[in-house]
N, C-alpha and C positions, 0 to 999 in steps of 0.2 A: 632475279634481282640479287639474291645472295644475302649473306649475313651483313656485309658492309653496307649494302644499300638500305637495309632495314634500320641498322644502327644510325647511319647518317641521316635517314629520313626522320627518325625520332629526335636526334640532336637538333636538326633544323626546325622541327615543330616546337620543341622546347625553347629554342633560341628566339624564334619568331614570336612566341607567346611572351617571352621575357621582354623583348624590345617593345612590343605593343603595350605591355603593362607599364613599362617605364614611361613611354610617351603618353599613355592614357591617364595614368594616375598622377604623374608628376607634371603634366602640361597644364599647370594652373597659371593664372595670371602672373606674369613675371614681375609684378610690382611688389617691392618689399619695403618694409619700414627701415631696413638696414641701408646704410650708406657706406661705401668703401672708396678708398683712394683708387682712382681709375688706372694708376700706374701699376698696381699690383697684378691685375689680370694680364697686362701687357708684358710684364717681366715673366709671369708664369708661362705665357705663350711663347716668348723667346726661348725659354729653357725647354719647353715642349718641342719646339722646332729642332733644337740641338739634339734632344734625346731621340726624336724620330729619325734624324739623319744618322745618328749613331746606330740605331736599331737597323736601319736599312743597310748600313755598311757591314754590320757584324752578325745580324740575326740572333743576337743573344736575347733569350726570352725574358730574362729578369728585367731588361729595360722596359719592355712593353707591359710586363706585370707590375712594375713600379708605377707606370702611368695609370694603369687600371686602378690600383690602390689609391693613388693620389687624387684622381678624378672622382673616385667613389667618395672619398672624404669630403671633397668640395661639393659634390652633388647632393649630399645629405645635409649640407649646411654645417659641416664640422671642420672649418678651415684650420682649427688648431691641430688637427691630425694630418694636415697636408704639409709635407716637407717642402713642396714648391712654394706654397703660400708663406711658410716661415722664412724660406730663403729669400723670397721677394721682399718681404718686410725687412729683413736684415740688410739687404742691398739698399733699400730706401732709407733706412736709419743712418747709413753712412753719409747721406747727403742731408743738408739742412733745409732743403726746399720743401714747400708744402704743395701737395697735389690737389687737384680738383676732385671733389666727391661726386660719385655717381651712384645710382640705384643699384643695389646688389642683385635684385631679382633677375634681370636678363643675364647676368654673369653666372648665376646659379643654373639657369636653364642651359647656358652654353657649357657649363661643366657637365651637365647630364648628357649633352650631345657628345662631349669629349669622352665620357665614360662609355657610351655606346660605340664610338669609333675605336677606342683603345681595346675594349672587350672583344669587338669584332676582329680586330687585327690579331689579338692573342689567339682567338679560337681558330681563325683561318690558318694562322701560322702553325699552330699545334697539330692541325689535321693535314698539314702539307699542301694547302691550297695557297701557295706562295704568290701566285699571280694576283689573286683577289686581295690578299693581304698587302701587296705592294701598291695596288691601286688605292686602297684605303689609306695607306701611309702617305701617299702623295696628296690625296684630297685633304686629309687631316692636316698635313704639313702646310699646305697652301692656306687653309683657313686660319691656322695658328699664326702663320707669318703675317697675314693681313691684320690680325689683331695686334700683333707685336709691333709691326712697322707703321701701320696707318690708323690704329685704333678703330678698325672696321671689324665688327663682330658679326660674322656670317650667321651664326646660330641665332643671334638676336634679330636678324633680318628675316629669317625663315620662320620665326616663332608664330606670327599670325597665321601662316599657312598650316602649320602643324596643329595649332589650336582649332582652326576651322575643320581640318580633317578628323581630328579626334573627338569633335563635338558635333558631328553631322546630325545625329539624331535629336539634338537639342534645338536645331534651327528650324 
């Protein structure tokens, strides 16, 4: 098996544990007392699509690491530390229209899924597993595009299944 096999096995075990922990501990009911302008996540998603395309074309790690940091800030409910959220708010401030408010809970869950995707892409890219990273970029890009273009949040739609899976022993 060799040293690399042992190291990669350990990395995979830690990664799997991290993903499970994020999904298990953070998969709480996505209903929040916070309301947000529904256009903010859509603009965030449009910028995410552009950054993913840029990453796919250049393979510059700082792009995906930026997404990891930004999704982390939003997933722990600290949008003030998210550059994309600030940029989206600045874009909206340029227009005098008012947006429809939506519950922030599902969007926070979607940010956690975005964190998992961007972290996975970063790890697979770092270890040279570019084919898996590329597949994840495509899937993540499609999901972000659906949110940006059609206000269709894939993560919000899969939440009930994730909740059911992570709470099997409670049923």
